[in-house]
mmCIF file of the N, C-alpha and C atoms, coordinates in Angstrom:
data_MODEL
# 
_entry.id   MODEL 
# 
loop_
_atom_site.group_PDB 
_atom_site.id 
_atom_site.type_symbol 
_atom_site.label_atom_id 
_atom_site.label_alt_id 
_atom_site.label_comp_id 
_atom_site.label_asym_id 
_atom_site.label_entity_id 
_atom_site.label_seq_id 
_atom_site.pdbx_PDB_ins_code 
_atom_site.Cartn_x 
_atom_site.Cartn_y 
_atom_site.Cartn_z 
_atom_site.occupancy 
_atom_site.B_iso_or_equiv 
_atom_site.pdbx_formal_charge 
_atom_site.auth_seq_id 
_atom_site.auth_comp_id 
_atom_site.auth_asym_id 
_atom_site.auth_atom_id 
_atom_site.pdbx_PDB_model_num 
ATOM 1   N N  . MET A 1 1  ? 112.303 -44.975 -49.586 1.00 0.00 ? 1  MET A N  1 
ATOM 2   C CA . MET A 1 1  ? 113.284 -43.952 -49.330 1.00 0.00 ? 1  MET A CA 1 
ATOM 3   C C  . MET A 1 1  ? 114.065 -43.704 -50.609 1.00 0.00 ? 1  MET A C  1 
ATOM 4   N N  . SER A 1 2  ? 114.420 -42.484 -50.844 1.00 0.00 ? 2  SER A N  1 
ATOM 5   C CA . SER A 1 2  ? 115.196 -42.149 -52.028 1.00 0.00 ? 2  SER A CA 1 
ATOM 6   C C  . SER A 1 2  ? 116.407 -41.323 -51.624 1.00 0.00 ? 2  SER A C  1 
ATOM 7   N N  . THR A 1 3  ? 117.312 -41.183 -52.540 1.00 0.00 ? 3  THR A N  1 
ATOM 8   C CA . THR A 1 3  ? 118.516 -40.409 -52.316 1.00 0.00 ? 3  THR A CA 1 
ATOM 9   C C  . THR A 1 3  ? 118.733 -39.499 -53.514 1.00 0.00 ? 3  THR A C  1 
ATOM 10  N N  . THR A 1 4  ? 119.569 -38.508 -53.343 1.00 0.00 ? 4  THR A N  1 
ATOM 11  C CA . THR A 1 4  ? 119.813 -37.539 -54.406 1.00 0.00 ? 4  THR A CA 1 
ATOM 12  C C  . THR A 1 4  ? 121.106 -37.867 -55.121 1.00 0.00 ? 4  THR A C  1 
ATOM 13  N N  . MET A 1 5  ? 121.071 -37.694 -56.457 1.00 0.00 ? 5  MET A N  1 
ATOM 14  C CA . MET A 1 5  ? 122.241 -37.926 -57.281 1.00 0.00 ? 5  MET A CA 1 
ATOM 15  C C  . MET A 1 5  ? 122.254 -36.844 -58.355 1.00 0.00 ? 5  MET A C  1 
ATOM 16  N N  . THR A 1 6  ? 123.392 -36.308 -58.637 1.00 0.00 ? 6  THR A N  1 
ATOM 17  C CA . THR A 1 6  ? 123.512 -35.292 -59.671 1.00 0.00 ? 6  THR A CA 1 
ATOM 18  C C  . THR A 1 6  ? 123.942 -35.959 -60.969 1.00 0.00 ? 6  THR A C  1 
ATOM 19  N N  . VAL A 1 7  ? 123.272 -35.594 -62.051 1.00 0.00 ? 7  VAL A N  1 
ATOM 20  C CA . VAL A 1 7  ? 123.579 -36.156 -63.358 1.00 0.00 ? 7  VAL A CA 1 
ATOM 21  C C  . VAL A 1 7  ? 123.807 -34.998 -64.328 1.00 0.00 ? 7  VAL A C  1 
ATOM 22  N N  . ARG A 1 8  ? 124.891 -35.073 -65.076 1.00 0.00 ? 8  ARG A N  1 
ATOM 23  C CA . ARG A 1 8  ? 125.167 -34.058 -66.090 1.00 0.00 ? 8  ARG A CA 1 
ATOM 24  C C  . ARG A 1 8  ? 124.534 -34.499 -67.404 1.00 0.00 ? 8  ARG A C  1 
ATOM 25  N N  . LEU A 1 9  ? 123.771 -33.590 -68.000 1.00 0.00 ? 9  LEU A N  1 
ATOM 26  C CA . LEU A 1 9  ? 123.114 -33.867 -69.273 1.00 0.00 ? 9  LEU A CA 1 
ATOM 27  C C  . LEU A 1 9  ? 123.541 -32.836 -70.305 1.00 0.00 ? 9  LEU A C  1 
ATOM 28  N N  . GLU A 1 10 ? 123.554 -33.253 -71.538 1.00 0.00 ? 10 GLU A N  1 
ATOM 29  C CA . GLU A 1 10 ? 123.759 -32.313 -72.623 1.00 0.00 ? 10 GLU A CA 1 
ATOM 30  C C  . GLU A 1 10 ? 122.551 -31.383 -72.657 1.00 0.00 ? 10 GLU A C  1 
ATOM 31  N N  . PRO A 1 11 ? 122.746 -30.114 -73.017 1.00 0.00 ? 11 PRO A N  1 
ATOM 32  C CA . PRO A 1 11 ? 121.628 -29.154 -73.021 1.00 0.00 ? 11 PRO A CA 1 
ATOM 33  C C  . PRO A 1 11 ? 120.424 -29.636 -73.820 1.00 0.00 ? 11 PRO A C  1 
ATOM 34  N N  . ASP A 1 12 ? 120.657 -30.244 -74.987 1.00 0.00 ? 12 ASP A N  1 
ATOM 35  C CA . ASP A 1 12 ? 119.558 -30.719 -75.817 1.00 0.00 ? 12 ASP A CA 1 
ATOM 36  C C  . ASP A 1 12 ? 118.763 -31.809 -75.114 1.00 0.00 ? 12 ASP A C  1 
ATOM 37  N N  . LEU A 1 13 ? 119.459 -32.738 -74.459 1.00 0.00 ? 13 LEU A N  1 
ATOM 38  C CA . LEU A 1 13 ? 118.772 -33.815 -73.750 1.00 0.00 ? 13 LEU A CA 1 
ATOM 39  C C  . LEU A 1 13 ? 117.979 -33.264 -72.568 1.00 0.00 ? 13 LEU A C  1 
ATOM 40  N N  . LYS A 1 14 ? 118.546 -32.297 -71.866 1.00 0.00 ? 14 LYS A N  1 
ATOM 41  C CA . LYS A 1 14 ? 117.828 -31.687 -70.740 1.00 0.00 ? 14 LYS A CA 1 
ATOM 42  C C  . LYS A 1 14 ? 116.549 -31.011 -71.224 1.00 0.00 ? 14 LYS A C  1 
ATOM 43  N N  . GLU A 1 15 ? 116.634 -30.336 -72.356 1.00 0.00 ? 15 GLU A N  1 
ATOM 44  C CA . GLU A 1 15 ? 115.452 -29.666 -72.905 1.00 0.00 ? 15 GLU A CA 1 
ATOM 45  C C  . GLU A 1 15 ? 114.394 -30.681 -73.317 1.00 0.00 ? 15 GLU A C  1 
ATOM 46  N N  . ARG A 1 16 ? 114.837 -31.767 -73.925 1.00 0.00 ? 16 ARG A N  1 
ATOM 47  C CA . ARG A 1 16 ? 113.893 -32.826 -74.309 1.00 0.00 ? 16 ARG A CA 1 
ATOM 48  C C  . ARG A 1 16 ? 113.223 -33.428 -73.086 1.00 0.00 ? 16 ARG A C  1 
ATOM 49  N N  . LEU A 1 17 ? 113.992 -33.628 -72.028 1.00 0.00 ? 17 LEU A N  1 
ATOM 50  C CA . LEU A 1 17 ? 113.435 -34.163 -70.780 1.00 0.00 ? 17 LEU A CA 1 
ATOM 51  C C  . LEU A 1 17 ? 112.414 -33.201 -70.202 1.00 0.00 ? 17 LEU A C  1 
ATOM 52  N N  . GLU A 1 18 ? 112.713 -31.920 -70.242 1.00 0.00 ? 18 GLU A N  1 
ATOM 53  C CA . GLU A 1 18 ? 111.771 -30.910 -69.738 1.00 0.00 ? 18 GLU A CA 1 
ATOM 54  C C  . GLU A 1 18 ? 110.456 -30.944 -70.521 1.00 0.00 ? 18 GLU A C  1 
ATOM 55  N N  . HIS A 1 19 ? 110.555 -31.063 -71.849 1.00 0.00 ? 19 HIS A N  1 
ATOM 56  C CA . HIS A 1 19 ? 109.339 -31.137 -72.674 1.00 0.00 ? 19 HIS A CA 1 
ATOM 57  C C  . HIS A 1 19 ? 108.544 -32.411 -72.361 1.00 0.00 ? 19 HIS A C  1 
ATOM 58  N N  . LEU A 1 20 ? 109.247 -33.508 -72.209 1.00 0.00 ? 20 LEU A N  1 
ATOM 59  C CA . LEU A 1 20 ? 108.575 -34.763 -71.884 1.00 0.00 ? 20 LEU A CA 1 
ATOM 60  C C  . LEU A 1 20 ? 107.897 -34.680 -70.521 1.00 0.00 ? 20 LEU A C  1 
ATOM 61  N N  . ALA A 1 21 ? 108.572 -34.090 -69.564 1.00 0.00 ? 21 ALA A N  1 
ATOM 62  C CA . ALA A 1 21 ? 108.000 -33.942 -68.222 1.00 0.00 ? 21 ALA A CA 1 
ATOM 63  C C  . ALA A 1 21 ? 106.719 -33.108 -68.279 1.00 0.00 ? 21 ALA A C  1 
ATOM 64  N N  . ALA A 1 22 ? 106.760 -32.032 -69.040 1.00 0.00 ? 22 ALA A N  1 
ATOM 65  C CA . ALA A 1 22 ? 105.572 -31.179 -69.155 1.00 0.00 ? 22 ALA A CA 1 
ATOM 66  C C  . ALA A 1 22 ? 104.430 -31.917 -69.853 1.00 0.00 ? 22 ALA A C  1 
ATOM 67  N N  . ALA A 1 23 ? 104.762 -32.646 -70.908 1.00 0.00 ? 23 ALA A N  1 
ATOM 68  C CA . ALA A 1 23 ? 103.735 -33.351 -71.673 1.00 0.00 ? 23 ALA A CA 1 
ATOM 69  C C  . ALA A 1 23 ? 103.101 -34.488 -70.887 1.00 0.00 ? 23 ALA A C  1 
ATOM 70  N N  . THR A 1 24 ? 103.864 -35.112 -70.003 1.00 0.00 ? 24 THR A N  1 
ATOM 71  C CA . THR A 1 24 ? 103.347 -36.260 -69.247 1.00 0.00 ? 24 THR A CA 1 
ATOM 72  C C  . THR A 1 24 ? 102.895 -35.895 -67.843 1.00 0.00 ? 24 THR A C  1 
ATOM 73  N N  . HIS A 1 25 ? 103.063 -34.626 -67.484 1.00 0.00 ? 25 HIS A N  1 
ATOM 74  C CA . HIS A 1 25 ? 102.711 -34.157 -66.134 1.00 0.00 ? 25 HIS A CA 1 
ATOM 75  C C  . HIS A 1 25 ? 103.462 -34.943 -65.062 1.00 0.00 ? 25 HIS A C  1 
ATOM 76  N N  . ARG A 1 26 ? 104.716 -35.253 -65.378 1.00 0.00 ? 26 ARG A N  1 
ATOM 77  C CA . ARG A 1 26 ? 105.610 -35.925 -64.434 1.00 0.00 ? 26 ARG A CA 1 
ATOM 78  C C  . ARG A 1 26 ? 106.812 -35.027 -64.197 1.00 0.00 ? 26 ARG A C  1 
ATOM 79  N N  . SER A 1 27 ? 107.491 -35.254 -63.103 1.00 0.00 ? 27 SER A N  1 
ATOM 80  C CA . SER A 1 27 ? 108.689 -34.452 -62.843 1.00 0.00 ? 27 SER A CA 1 
ATOM 81  C C  . SER A 1 27 ? 109.867 -35.000 -63.634 1.00 0.00 ? 27 SER A C  1 
ATOM 82  N N  . LYS A 1 28 ? 110.840 -34.157 -63.885 1.00 0.00 ? 28 LYS A N  1 
ATOM 83  C CA . LYS A 1 28 ? 112.062 -34.606 -64.552 1.00 0.00 ? 28 LYS A CA 1 
ATOM 84  C C  . LYS A 1 28 ? 112.732 -35.684 -63.709 1.00 0.00 ? 28 LYS A C  1 
ATOM 85  N N  . SER A 1 29 ? 112.702 -35.528 -62.415 1.00 0.00 ? 29 SER A N  1 
ATOM 86  C CA . SER A 1 29 ? 113.316 -36.522 -61.525 1.00 0.00 ? 29 SER A CA 1 
ATOM 87  C C  . SER A 1 29 ? 112.630 -37.872 -61.657 1.00 0.00 ? 29 SER A C  1 
ATOM 88  N N  . PHE A 1 30 ? 111.313 -37.869 -61.720 1.00 0.00 ? 30 PHE A N  1 
ATOM 89  C CA . PHE A 1 30 ? 110.571 -39.126 -61.868 1.00 0.00 ? 30 PHE A CA 1 
ATOM 90  C C  . PHE A 1 30 ? 110.966 -39.821 -63.167 1.00 0.00 ? 30 PHE A C  1 
ATOM 91  N N  . LEU A 1 31 ? 110.964 -39.066 -64.269 1.00 0.00 ? 31 LEU A N  1 
ATOM 92  C CA . LEU A 1 31 ? 111.282 -39.654 -65.566 1.00 0.00 ? 31 LEU A CA 1 
ATOM 93  C C  . LEU A 1 31 ? 112.722 -40.167 -65.615 1.00 0.00 ? 31 LEU A C  1 
ATOM 94  N N  . ALA A 1 32 ? 113.644 -39.413 -65.048 1.00 0.00 ? 32 ALA A N  1 
ATOM 95  C CA . ALA A 1 32 ? 115.042 -39.834 -65.038 1.00 0.00 ? 32 ALA A CA 1 
ATOM 96  C C  . ALA A 1 32 ? 115.215 -41.092 -64.187 1.00 0.00 ? 32 ALA A C  1 
ATOM 97  N N  . ALA A 1 33 ? 114.582 -41.129 -63.036 1.00 0.00 ? 33 ALA A N  1 
ATOM 98  C CA . ALA A 1 33 ? 114.680 -42.299 -62.162 1.00 0.00 ? 33 ALA A CA 1 
ATOM 99  C C  . ALA A 1 33 ? 114.085 -43.527 -62.844 1.00 0.00 ? 33 ALA A C  1 
ATOM 100 N N  . GLU A 1 34 ? 112.966 -43.347 -63.540 1.00 0.00 ? 34 GLU A N  1 
ATOM 101 C CA . GLU A 1 34 ? 112.332 -44.463 -64.241 1.00 0.00 ? 34 GLU A CA 1 
ATOM 102 C C  . GLU A 1 34 ? 113.240 -44.969 -65.368 1.00 0.00 ? 34 GLU A C  1 
ATOM 103 N N  . ALA A 1 35 ? 113.852 -44.063 -66.102 1.00 0.00 ? 35 ALA A N  1 
ATOM 104 C CA . ALA A 1 35 ? 114.753 -44.454 -67.185 1.00 0.00 ? 35 ALA A CA 1 
ATOM 105 C C  . ALA A 1 35 ? 115.959 -45.213 -66.635 1.00 0.00 ? 35 ALA A C  1 
ATOM 106 N N  . ILE A 1 36 ? 116.520 -44.738 -65.552 1.00 0.00 ? 36 ILE A N  1 
ATOM 107 C CA . ILE A 1 36 ? 117.668 -45.408 -64.940 1.00 0.00 ? 36 ILE A CA 1 
ATOM 108 C C  . ILE A 1 36 ? 117.262 -46.780 -64.415 1.00 0.00 ? 36 ILE A C  1 
ATOM 109 N N  . ARG A 1 37 ? 116.083 -46.869 -63.790 1.00 0.00 ? 37 ARG A N  1 
ATOM 110 C CA . ARG A 1 37 ? 115.595 -48.144 -63.263 1.00 0.00 ? 37 ARG A CA 1 
ATOM 111 C C  . ARG A 1 37 ? 115.463 -49.165 -64.400 1.00 0.00 ? 37 ARG A C  1 
ATOM 112 N N  . GLU A 1 38 ? 114.851 -48.766 -65.502 1.00 0.00 ? 38 GLU A N  1 
ATOM 113 C CA . GLU A 1 38 ? 114.679 -49.679 -66.628 1.00 0.00 ? 38 GLU A CA 1 
ATOM 114 C C  . GLU A 1 38 ? 116.029 -50.090 -67.222 1.00 0.00 ? 38 GLU A C  1 
ATOM 115 N N  . PHE A 1 39 ? 116.961 -49.153 -67.322 1.00 0.00 ? 39 PHE A N  1 
ATOM 116 C CA . PHE A 1 39 ? 118.297 -49.445 -67.843 1.00 0.00 ? 39 PHE A CA 1 
ATOM 117 C C  . PHE A 1 39 ? 119.003 -50.464 -66.953 1.00 0.00 ? 39 PHE A C  1 
ATOM 118 N N  . VAL A 1 40 ? 118.951 -50.249 -65.643 1.00 0.00 ? 40 VAL A N  1 
ATOM 119 C CA . VAL A 1 40 ? 119.619 -51.153 -64.707 1.00 0.00 ? 40 VAL A CA 1 
ATOM 120 C C  . VAL A 1 40 ? 118.983 -52.538 -64.756 1.00 0.00 ? 40 VAL A C  1 
ATOM 121 N N  . GLU A 1 41 ? 117.654 -52.605 -64.759 1.00 0.00 ? 41 GLU A N  1 
ATOM 122 C CA . GLU A 1 41 ? 116.977 -53.902 -64.803 1.00 0.00 ? 41 GLU A CA 1 
ATOM 123 C C  . GLU A 1 41 ? 117.325 -54.665 -66.072 1.00 0.00 ? 41 GLU A C  1 
ATOM 124 N N  . LEU A 1 42 ? 117.342 -53.989 -67.221 1.00 0.00 ? 42 LEU A N  1 
ATOM 125 C CA . LEU A 1 42 ? 117.677 -54.643 -68.482 1.00 0.00 ? 42 LEU A CA 1 
ATOM 126 C C  . LEU A 1 42 ? 119.105 -55.171 -68.451 1.00 0.00 ? 42 LEU A C  1 
ATOM 127 N N  . ASN A 1 43 ? 120.031 -54.362 -67.985 1.00 0.00 ? 43 ASN A N  1 
ATOM 128 C CA . ASN A 1 43 ? 121.423 -54.790 -67.968 1.00 0.00 ? 43 ASN A CA 1 
ATOM 129 C C  . ASN A 1 43 ? 121.665 -55.882 -66.940 1.00 0.00 ? 43 ASN A C  1 
ATOM 130 N N  . GLU A 1 44 ? 120.987 -55.837 -65.804 1.00 0.00 ? 44 GLU A N  1 
ATOM 131 C CA . GLU A 1 44 ? 121.104 -56.924 -64.828 1.00 0.00 ? 44 GLU A CA 1 
ATOM 132 C C  . GLU A 1 44 ? 120.600 -58.234 -65.434 1.00 0.00 ? 44 GLU A C  1 
ATOM 133 N N  . TRP A 1 45 ? 119.480 -58.167 -66.163 1.00 0.00 ? 45 TRP A N  1 
ATOM 134 C CA . TRP A 1 45 ? 118.917 -59.350 -66.803 1.00 0.00 ? 45 TRP A CA 1 
ATOM 135 C C  . TRP A 1 45 ? 119.905 -59.907 -67.819 1.00 0.00 ? 45 TRP A C  1 
ATOM 136 N N  . GLN A 1 46 ? 120.478 -59.031 -68.648 1.00 0.00 ? 46 GLN A N  1 
ATOM 137 C CA . GLN A 1 46 ? 121.428 -59.491 -69.654 1.00 0.00 ? 46 GLN A CA 1 
ATOM 138 C C  . GLN A 1 46 ? 122.633 -60.167 -69.003 1.00 0.00 ? 46 GLN A C  1 
ATOM 139 N N  . ILE A 1 47 ? 123.149 -59.596 -67.950 1.00 0.00 ? 47 ILE A N  1 
ATOM 140 C CA . ILE A 1 47 ? 124.305 -60.181 -67.263 1.00 0.00 ? 47 ILE A CA 1 
ATOM 141 C C  . ILE A 1 47 ? 123.945 -61.537 -66.671 1.00 0.00 ? 47 ILE A C  1 
ATOM 142 N N  . ARG A 1 48 ? 122.763 -61.644 -66.052 1.00 0.00 ? 48 ARG A N  1 
ATOM 143 C CA . ARG A 1 48 ? 122.338 -62.938 -65.503 1.00 0.00 ? 48 ARG A CA 1 
ATOM 144 C C  . ARG A 1 48 ? 122.241 -63.993 -66.600 1.00 0.00 ? 48 ARG A C  1 
ATOM 145 N N  . GLU A 1 49 ? 121.664 -63.626 -67.734 1.00 0.00 ? 49 GLU A N  1 
ATOM 146 C CA . GLU A 1 49 ? 121.510 -64.581 -68.836 1.00 0.00 ? 49 GLU A CA 1 
ATOM 147 C C  . GLU A 1 49 ? 122.866 -64.986 -69.409 1.00 0.00 ? 49 GLU A C  1 
ATOM 148 N N  . ILE A 1 50 ? 123.773 -64.040 -69.532 1.00 0.00 ? 50 ILE A N  1 
ATOM 149 C CA . ILE A 1 50 ? 125.116 -64.359 -70.027 1.00 0.00 ? 50 ILE A CA 1 
ATOM 150 C C  . ILE A 1 50 ? 125.823 -65.294 -69.053 1.00 0.00 ? 50 ILE A C  1 
ATOM 151 N N  . GLN A 1 51 ? 125.727 -65.008 -67.763 1.00 0.00 ? 51 GLN A N  1 
ATOM 152 C CA . GLN A 1 51 ? 126.375 -65.859 -66.764 1.00 0.00 ? 51 GLN A CA 1 
ATOM 153 C C  . GLN A 1 51 ? 125.777 -67.261 -66.778 1.00 0.00 ? 51 GLN A C  1 
ATOM 154 N N  . ALA A 1 52 ? 124.473 -67.366 -66.928 1.00 0.00 ? 52 ALA A N  1 
ATOM 155 C CA . ALA A 1 52 ? 123.832 -68.682 -66.988 1.00 0.00 ? 52 ALA A CA 1 
ATOM 156 C C  . ALA A 1 52 ? 124.283 -69.436 -68.241 1.00 0.00 ? 52 ALA A C  1 
ATOM 157 N N  . ALA A 1 53 ? 124.381 -68.736 -69.355 1.00 0.00 ? 53 ALA A N  1 
ATOM 158 C CA . ALA A 1 53 ? 124.823 -69.379 -70.593 1.00 0.00 ? 53 ALA A CA 1 
ATOM 159 C C  . ALA A 1 53 ? 126.271 -69.843 -70.477 1.00 0.00 ? 53 ALA A C  1 
ATOM 160 N N  . LEU A 1 54 ? 127.103 -69.047 -69.833 1.00 0.00 ? 54 LEU A N  1 
ATOM 161 C CA . LEU A 1 54 ? 128.498 -69.446 -69.636 1.00 0.00 ? 54 LEU A CA 1 
ATOM 162 C C  . LEU A 1 54 ? 128.598 -70.687 -68.753 1.00 0.00 ? 54 LEU A C  1 
ATOM 163 N N  . GLN A 1 55 ? 127.760 -70.759 -67.722 1.00 0.00 ? 55 GLN A N  1 
ATOM 164 C CA . GLN A 1 55 ? 127.754 -71.948 -66.862 1.00 0.00 ? 55 GLN A CA 1 
ATOM 165 C C  . GLN A 1 55 ? 127.325 -73.182 -67.654 1.00 0.00 ? 55 GLN A C  1 
ATOM 166 N N  . GLU A 1 56 ? 126.303 -73.018 -68.512 1.00 0.00 ? 56 GLU A N  1 
ATOM 167 C CA . GLU A 1 56 ? 125.860 -74.140 -69.347 1.00 0.00 ? 56 GLU A CA 1 
ATOM 168 C C  . GLU A 1 56 ? 126.974 -74.563 -70.295 1.00 0.00 ? 56 GLU A C  1 
ATOM 169 N N  . ALA A 1 57 ? 127.653 -73.590 -70.882 1.00 0.00 ? 57 ALA A N  1 
ATOM 170 C CA . ALA A 1 57 ? 128.737 -73.913 -71.808 1.00 0.00 ? 57 ALA A CA 1 
ATOM 171 C C  . ALA A 1 57 ? 129.879 -74.605 -71.078 1.00 0.00 ? 57 ALA A C  1 
ATOM 172 N N  . ASP A 1 58 ? 130.226 -74.108 -69.894 1.00 0.00 ? 58 ASP A N  1 
ATOM 173 C CA . ASP A 1 58 ? 131.295 -74.728 -69.110 1.00 0.00 ? 58 ASP A CA 1 
ATOM 174 C C  . ASP A 1 58 ? 130.945 -76.161 -68.733 1.00 0.00 ? 58 ASP A C  1 
ATOM 175 N N  . ALA A 1 59 ? 129.639 -76.435 -68.553 1.00 0.00 ? 59 ALA A N  1 
ATOM 176 C CA . ALA A 1 59 ? 129.188 -77.775 -68.193 1.00 0.00 ? 59 ALA A CA 1 
ATOM 177 C C  . ALA A 1 59 ? 129.021 -78.662 -69.432 1.00 0.00 ? 59 ALA A C  1 
ATOM 178 N N  . GLY A 1 60 ? 129.262 -78.087 -70.612 1.00 0.00 ? 60 GLY A N  1 
ATOM 179 C CA . GLY A 1 60 ? 129.111 -78.867 -71.836 1.00 0.00 ? 60 GLY A CA 1 
ATOM 180 C C  . GLY A 1 60 ? 127.676 -79.103 -72.230 1.00 0.00 ? 60 GLY A C  1 
ATOM 181 N N  . ASP A 1 61 ? 126.777 -78.256 -71.752 1.00 0.00 ? 61 ASP A N  1 
ATOM 182 C CA . ASP A 1 61 ? 125.345 -78.414 -72.007 1.00 0.00 ? 61 ASP A CA 1 
ATOM 183 C C  . ASP A 1 61 ? 124.981 -77.755 -73.338 1.00 0.00 ? 61 ASP A C  1 
ATOM 184 N N  . PHE A 1 62 ? 125.249 -78.476 -74.441 1.00 0.00 ? 62 PHE A N  1 
ATOM 185 C CA . PHE A 1 62 ? 124.983 -77.973 -75.775 1.00 0.00 ? 62 PHE A CA 1 
ATOM 186 C C  . PHE A 1 62 ? 123.967 -78.872 -76.462 1.00 0.00 ? 62 PHE A C  1 
ATOM 187 N N  . ALA A 1 63 ? 123.290 -78.314 -77.454 1.00 0.00 ? 63 ALA A N  1 
ATOM 188 C CA . ALA A 1 63 ? 122.406 -79.130 -78.282 1.00 0.00 ? 63 ALA A CA 1 
ATOM 189 C C  . ALA A 1 63 ? 123.273 -79.942 -79.232 1.00 0.00 ? 63 ALA A C  1 
ATOM 190 N N  . SER A 1 64 ? 122.848 -81.157 -79.504 1.00 0.00 ? 64 SER A N  1 
ATOM 191 C CA . SER A 1 64 ? 123.579 -81.995 -80.457 1.00 0.00 ? 64 SER A CA 1 
ATOM 192 C C  . SER A 1 64 ? 123.294 -81.482 -81.872 1.00 0.00 ? 64 SER A C  1 
ATOM 193 N N  . ALA A 1 65 ? 124.118 -81.907 -82.810 1.00 0.00 ? 65 ALA A N  1 
ATOM 194 C CA . ALA A 1 65 ? 123.912 -81.517 -84.204 1.00 0.00 ? 65 ALA A CA 1 
ATOM 195 C C  . ALA A 1 65 ? 122.546 -81.989 -84.691 1.00 0.00 ? 65 ALA A C  1 
ATOM 196 N N  . GLU A 1 66 ? 122.143 -83.173 -84.246 1.00 0.00 ? 66 GLU A N  1 
ATOM 197 C CA . GLU A 1 66 ? 120.831 -83.700 -84.637 1.00 0.00 ? 66 GLU A CA 1 
ATOM 198 C C  . GLU A 1 66 ? 119.698 -82.819 -84.111 1.00 0.00 ? 66 GLU A C  1 
ATOM 199 N N  . GLU A 1 67 ? 119.794 -82.397 -82.855 1.00 0.00 ? 67 GLU A N  1 
ATOM 200 C CA . GLU A 1 67 ? 118.769 -81.523 -82.270 1.00 0.00 ? 67 GLU A CA 1 
ATOM 201 C C  . GLU A 1 67 ? 118.689 -80.197 -83.018 1.00 0.00 ? 67 GLU A C  1 
ATOM 202 N N  . VAL A 1 68 ? 119.846 -79.641 -83.347 1.00 0.00 ? 68 VAL A N  1 
ATOM 203 C CA . VAL A 1 68 ? 119.874 -78.374 -84.091 1.00 0.00 ? 68 VAL A CA 1 
ATOM 204 C C  . VAL A 1 68 ? 119.231 -78.558 -85.459 1.00 0.00 ? 68 VAL A C  1 
ATOM 205 N N  . ASN A 1 69 ? 119.595 -79.623 -86.160 1.00 0.00 ? 69 ASN A N  1 
ATOM 206 C CA . ASN A 1 69 ? 119.032 -79.874 -87.479 1.00 0.00 ? 69 ASN A CA 1 
ATOM 207 C C  . ASN A 1 69 ? 117.524 -80.111 -87.418 1.00 0.00 ? 69 ASN A C  1 
ATOM 208 N N  . ASP A 1 70 ? 117.043 -80.784 -86.371 1.00 0.00 ? 70 ASP A N  1 
ATOM 209 C CA . ASP A 1 70 ? 115.603 -80.999 -86.201 1.00 0.00 ? 70 ASP A CA 1 
ATOM 210 C C  . ASP A 1 70 ? 114.880 -79.656 -86.090 1.00 0.00 ? 70 ASP A C  1 
ATOM 211 N N  . VAL A 1 71 ? 115.412 -78.758 -85.280 1.00 0.00 ? 71 VAL A N  1 
ATOM 212 C CA . VAL A 1 71 ? 114.782 -77.441 -85.102 1.00 0.00 ? 71 VAL A CA 1 
ATOM 213 C C  . VAL A 1 71 ? 114.831 -76.656 -86.408 1.00 0.00 ? 71 VAL A C  1 
ATOM 214 N N  . LEU A 1 72 ? 115.986 -76.649 -87.058 1.00 0.00 ? 72 LEU A N  1 
ATOM 215 C CA . LEU A 1 72 ? 116.111 -75.929 -88.327 1.00 0.00 ? 72 LEU A CA 1 
ATOM 216 C C  . LEU A 1 72 ? 115.167 -76.510 -89.368 1.00 0.00 ? 72 LEU A C  1 
ATOM 217 N N  . GLY A 1 73 ? 115.024 -77.835 -89.364 1.00 0.00 ? 73 GLY A N  1 
ATOM 218 C CA . GLY A 1 73 ? 114.116 -78.479 -90.299 1.00 0.00 ? 73 GLY A CA 1 
ATOM 219 C C  . GLY A 1 73 ? 112.682 -78.039 -90.110 1.00 0.00 ? 73 GLY A C  1 
ATOM 220 N N  . ARG A 1 74 ? 112.282 -77.825 -88.874 1.00 0.00 ? 74 ARG A N  1 
ATOM 221 C CA . ARG A 1 74 ? 110.918 -77.347 -88.604 1.00 0.00 ? 74 ARG A CA 1 
ATOM 222 C C  . ARG A 1 74 ? 110.695 -75.951 -89.162 1.00 0.00 ? 74 ARG A C  1 
ATOM 223 N N  . TRP A 1 75 ? 111.771 -75.203 -89.316 1.00 0.00 ? 75 TRP A N  1 
ATOM 224 C CA . TRP A 1 75 ? 111.692 -73.841 -89.866 1.00 0.00 ? 75 TRP A CA 1 
ATOM 225 C C  . TRP A 1 75 ? 111.943 -73.847 -91.372 1.00 0.00 ? 75 TRP A C  1 
ATOM 226 N N  . GLY A 1 76 ? 112.151 -75.038 -91.934 1.00 0.00 ? 76 GLY A N  1 
ATOM 227 C CA . GLY A 1 76 ? 112.380 -75.126 -93.370 1.00 0.00 ? 76 GLY A CA 1 
ATOM 228 C C  . GLY A 1 76 ? 113.769 -74.682 -93.784 1.00 0.00 ? 76 GLY A C  1 
ATOM 229 N N  . VAL A 1 77 ? 114.726 -74.814 -92.856 1.00 0.00 ? 77 VAL A N  1 
ATOM 230 C CA . VAL A 1 77 ? 116.113 -74.408 -93.120 1.00 0.00 ? 77 VAL A CA 1 
ATOM 231 C C  . VAL A 1 77 ? 116.976 -75.656 -93.092 1.00 0.00 ? 77 VAL A C  1 
ATOM 232 N N  . ASN A 1 78 ? 117.870 -75.741 -94.056 1.00 0.00 ? 78 ASN A N  1 
ATOM 233 C CA . ASN A 1 78 ? 118.804 -76.867 -94.092 1.00 0.00 ? 78 ASN A CA 1 
ATOM 234 C C  . ASN A 1 78 ? 120.021 -76.508 -93.262 1.00 0.00 ? 78 ASN A C  1 
ATOM 235 N N  . GLY A 1 79 ? 120.284 -77.258 -92.196 1.00 0.00 ? 79 GLY A N  1 
ATOM 236 C CA . GLY A 1 79 ? 121.387 -76.977 -91.306 1.00 0.00 ? 79 GLY A CA 1 
ATOM 237 C C  . GLY A 1 79 ? 122.717 -77.501 -91.767 1.00 0.00 ? 79 GLY A C  1 
ATOM 238 N N  . ASP A 1 80 ? 122.740 -78.249 -92.851 1.00 0.00 ? 80 ASP A N  1 
ATOM 239 C CA . ASP A 1 80 ? 124.006 -78.829 -93.337 1.00 0.00 ? 80 ASP A CA 1 
ATOM 240 C C  . ASP A 1 80 ? 124.805 -77.840 -94.139 1.00 0.00 ? 80 ASP A C  1 
# 
């Protein structure tokens, strides 16, 4: 099931969307919905990762200086 939403676009962006729709044989609505879906999924993922990192930080779950230096050493970087 889908619902309708009105979106205001700058004239140039609307024209670009129209050209893309014609070139891909897709509707403007399909392309806009796909773009919004990808944007929402990416931002949801980023928020989840930030929240998980904050929980780890609050729990004191950090790498030790030795662990960091070991990893940097494998990359040929001096961590000191």
